[in-house]
N, C-alpha and C positions, 0 to 999 in steps of 0.2 A: 604524712608529713605534718609537723607541728608548725603552725603559723605564729610568728612573733606577735605578741599582744600589741595592738595599735596604741599609740599615745592617746588617741581620742577616748579609748575605752579603759584607760588606766586610771587608778585613783589619784586624787590630788588632795593635799592637806592645806587648809586655810585656817590658821590658828589651830583650835582643837577640833574643827569640823573636817571630817574626811568625806569627800564626795566619791561615789563609786565610779564615776567617769567624769570627763571634762565637758559634758553636754549640759547646757543651761537653757531652760525655756524662758524666752524674753517676756517682759511685761507686755500685756496686750489688753487695752481698754475694752471692757465688756459692757459697760453701762447697764448693769443688771442688779445693782444693789438697791436696797430699800432704806432710805435715810442713812446711807453709809454702811448698812449691815450686809454681810455676805449672805447669799441665798443658796438654794439648791443648785442654781446655775453655776455658781463658783465651785461648789463641791464637785460637780461633774466636769466642768471645764478644766480645773486644775488637777483633779483626781485622775483624769484619764492620762495625763502626761506622766504621772507616777506609775500607772499601769504600763505605760510605754517604755519605762526604764531610764528616764532622764536623771542625771545626777543631782541637779538643783532646779527647782521651779520657782520663778519669781512671780508674785502677784502683779496685777495691774497697778497703775498709779493709785496710791492710797492716800487720800487727803489728810493733812494734819489739822485742817480746820474746815468748817462747812463752806466758807467762801473761797477756799483753796481748791475746790473741785473743778475738773475740766467740764464735767456735766453733772446734772442733778442726780444721776444714778451711779456715780462713782463709789467705789469702796472708801471707807474712812476709818480713822483711828483717833478721832478727836474726842470720843467719849467712851466711858467704860462699857457701855452696852454693846460696843462693836467687838469686844474681845471674844465672847463665847461663840458667836457664829464663825469667826475665823479659826478659833481653836478646833472646831469640828473639822474644818478643812485640813488643818495642820496635822491632826491626829490620823486622818485617813491617809495622807501622803506619807507620813512616817511609817504607817503599817505596811506600805508597799516597798519600803526600802529607799525612798528618795528623801532628799532634804528640801526644805522650802524656805524662801526668803520673802520679805515684804519690801516693796518699793514705796518709800515715803516721799510725798511731794506736795508742793503748793504751786498752783497754776499761774498765780500772779496776774499779769495783764491779759493772759489767755484763758482765764477762768470764765466758765459760762459759755458753752456751745452745745449744739445738738450733735447726736451721734452721726457718724459717717453715713449710715443707712437712712438717716432722716435729713440728709443734705449737708451736715457739718457746719451749718451757719452759726455765726456768733450770736449770742443772745443780745438783744437790743438793750439800751439803757433802761427802758421801761420794764423789760423782762427781768433784768437784774434787780431793779428797785423793788419789784413785786416779791422777789425772793429774799430781799434784804442783804444781797451780796454786793460789797464794794469790789471793784477791780482795783488792785493795788500794784504798784511798780516802783522802781527807783526814781523814775521821772515821768511827767505827764505826756507820754508819747504812745500813741495807739499801736497795737500789734499789726495793723494793716487796714485796708478798706473794709468797712463793715464792723469794725471793732470800735467801741467807745474809748475815749481818752481816759486812762486810769488815773487814780489819785496817787500823787507822789507820797511815798511813805515818810513818816516822821520817826524820830528816834523811838518813841514808845511802840510804834508799829513794828519796827525792826526787832526790838526786844521781845515782843509778843510772838513773832514768827519763830524766833530761835527757841523760845520755850515751848511752842506748839510742836516743833520737831522733837524736842527732848521728851515731852509728855507722850507723844505717839510712840517713840522708841520704847518707853517703859511699858506701854500697853502691848506692843509687839512682843516683848519678852514674856509678858503674862500669857499671851496667846501661844507661846511655844515656838516661835519662829527660830530658825537656825542661823539666819543671816538677815542683815538689813541693807537696803540699797537706798542711797539718797539721790533723788532725781535733780541733777544740776544741768540738764540739757534741754534741747528742743524748744528754747524760747520761753520756758516757764520761769517762775519767779527768780530763782537763783541765777539761771542763765541770763536773764535780762539785766541783772546786776553786773555780770561779767563783761558784757559787750559795750564798747564805747558808743555804739549806735543807739542803744536804749538806756544807757546810764549817763546822764549829764549832771550828776550831782557834784557839788563843790564842797562836800563835807568828807569825813574820813571814809565813807563808803563809796566814794566816787573818785573821779580824776585819774590818777595813775592806775596802772595795772594792779599794783599792790592794793590800792584802795578799792578797786572794783572786785578784787578777790576776797576782800575782808569778810563779807557775809557768808560766802561759801565755807571759808575756813572756820568761822565761828560756829556755824551750824554743825559742821563735821566734828569739831572738837567737843561741842556740847553733847552731841549724840554719842560720840565715842565714850564720853564720861558716864553716860547712862547705860549704854549697851554693854552686856557682859564681856569681860576681857577675853574670854575663851571663844567668842563668836566673831566671825569676820564682818567687816563693814565694807560695802561696795559703794562706789560713786559713779553714776552715769553722767557723762559729759558729752557735749557736742564738740568734737575736736576742732571743727571749723563751723562757724555759724551760717556760712553760705552767703554772706553779704560782703560786698567790697568795702574795705576799710573796717571790717568788724573783727571778731575774735578769730584767731588763727591757730595753726598747729604749734607754733613756737610758744604762744601763750598757754596752750594746753599742757605742754611739757613742763612749763614752770608751775602751773597749777597742780599737776599730778605730783610733782616733787613735794610741794607744800602739803597736799592732802596726805601723802605718805607720812610726812613728819608729824601730822596730828592724829595719825592712827588709822587711816584708810588702808585697806588691804588689797583691793582690786579696783582698777579703773575700767569701767564698762564704756567702751569707746563707740559712740555714735556720731552723727553730724547733722547740721542744718537745723531749721525750725525756728530761727529767731523771729521771723515775721511770716505772714502768709505768703508773701512774695518769694521767700527763699525756698519754698517748696518747688518752685519752677526754675530757680537758678542755682540749685545746690550742686554738689559733686555729681558728675555723670554716673548714672547707675548701671551696674552690671554685677555679675557674680563676684562676691567678696569685695565690693567697691570701697569698703571702709577699713579693710584689713591693714592697709599701709599706714593709716593713722595709729592703729593699735600697735603696730610694729615700732613706729617712731617713739611713741610714748613708753613702750616697754624698754626699748634700748636706751633712750636718753634720760628718762626719769627713774630708771631702775625700779620699776614697780610691776606687779602682776597685772596683766591686762586681759580683757574679755573682748573678743571680736564679734561683731554683729553686722548683719546686712547682706541679704541674698546669699547665704551659705546654704547650698542646695542638697548636698549629699555627703556620704561618709568619706569618700576619697578626697573631696575638696576640703572638708573639715580637717582631715588628718594632715593634708599638705600644709595647711595654715599653721598647725601646731608644730610639725616637723621643721618648718622653716623658721621657727622662732618668732612668728609674727604675733602670737598671743599664747596665753596659757589655758584659756577656756574659749569655747565657741558658743554663741547664743543663737538659738533657732526660734523663729517666730511663726511666720505664715506657713512655712513648710511643715511645722508641727501641727498647724490647724488642718492641713491637707492629710497628714498622717501622724496621729499621736504616737504611733509606734516607730517614729523616725529613728530613735537610737538603736532599735533592734534591726531595722532595715540597714542602717549604717554598718552594723557589725557584719551582716551578711555580705554587703558590698566590699567590705575589707577582708573577706576570706575567712571569717570566723564561723565554723560549723556550730549550729545552735542545737544544744541538747535539751533546751527548754527548762533547764533546772533553775535558771535565773528569772523565769517568768512568774507572774502571780499563779499560784498553784491551780486556781480554778480555770485558768487558760492553758497553762503549760502542760498539765496532765493530758488534756484532750489532744493537744498538738503533738505531744510526744507519742501518744498512742497511734495517731495517724501516720507519723513518721516511721513507726515500726512496720506498718503494712505497705506503705507507698513511698518510703524514703528514696529509693533509687530513682523512681519516676519523678518525684518532686524535685530532687536535686538536679536532675538533667534539665528539667523545665526551667529552673531558676538560672542555670548556667546559660541556657539559650536566650532567656530574656535579658540577662546581663550583657551577653555578646551583642544582642540587637541594640541595646541602649548605647554601648560603646561605639558601635558602627554609626549610629545616628549622630552621636556626638562628634565623631570625626567628620562626617558630612557637613554638619552645621559649621564646624570650625573652618 
């Protein structure tokens, strides 16, 4: 019996870029760069997802300026020396049949913190001073306890940030990236301009929602002008910032429409992160907990969306797409658990694997094993799948 090709595993065209499936690997901070340069860690970390069959792989937050880093070991594209190490990663990913995009970002008032595995603490004012990093923001309001009060940006600072994004986009093109994503969420610089809780400006970049959206739209328009017309532009937003009286879904729908008008192709829909406190009072978490936001933005803003957040397996991802909640699904920590998540998802969705789509150095060996033990292996997989389904019913 022929199984209909799942939507999850079907190609999608974004401008001139064709993705082989709808599975995207989310940006995940690795804190493994050397002065902004990609290392062997990035080659292996991102390369393994290409071996696993993802359609598109996004780099971690890649800083457009040294002081825009989340931590000292973030990737960067603020100087030309960053291009060649990233090109090495891009070339490997392309050789495996996947596309790769770069997430461009400025951390703003949340710049300067230790990795999660070192406690995640914000750098003190003295630590920042030693690095020569100013924390900048729309207004002098700290991101939360333990964070120093940032410097309010003046007009030249705003102009410089816009040009930093544009220059980094040019370097991303030189590195061969297929897509660019602008990080406008999680309380970083652009998100802090959007929220009335962190933006108290009384100039054209503050006040009304239109004023607070101005920097996001100027950055997107400037990058779109630099980024090749054939390549898609993604924007990650926090659909709600998780704080009472802050940025909400109605605001995000208006922003998404405006971003579409200046040339954004995909809205990557996340949530929360405006301050450290919102980590504890954000949207209740559970499987697919942000997909409703992606659905609302897709429906009401008429834009392609990417859903992210506790998408655990192939059937769940397929259901999101079939229901019209999103056009792409982004996988993060589940891909860390299993870089071959796309291939597992195909199996869960009833696609018999002949290994022709695998990297030949893997697929040939697996196909040979299948010839000798295929019946036994398939019976075992069906038994494991039934057990997982039974456990799911009991949990429900």
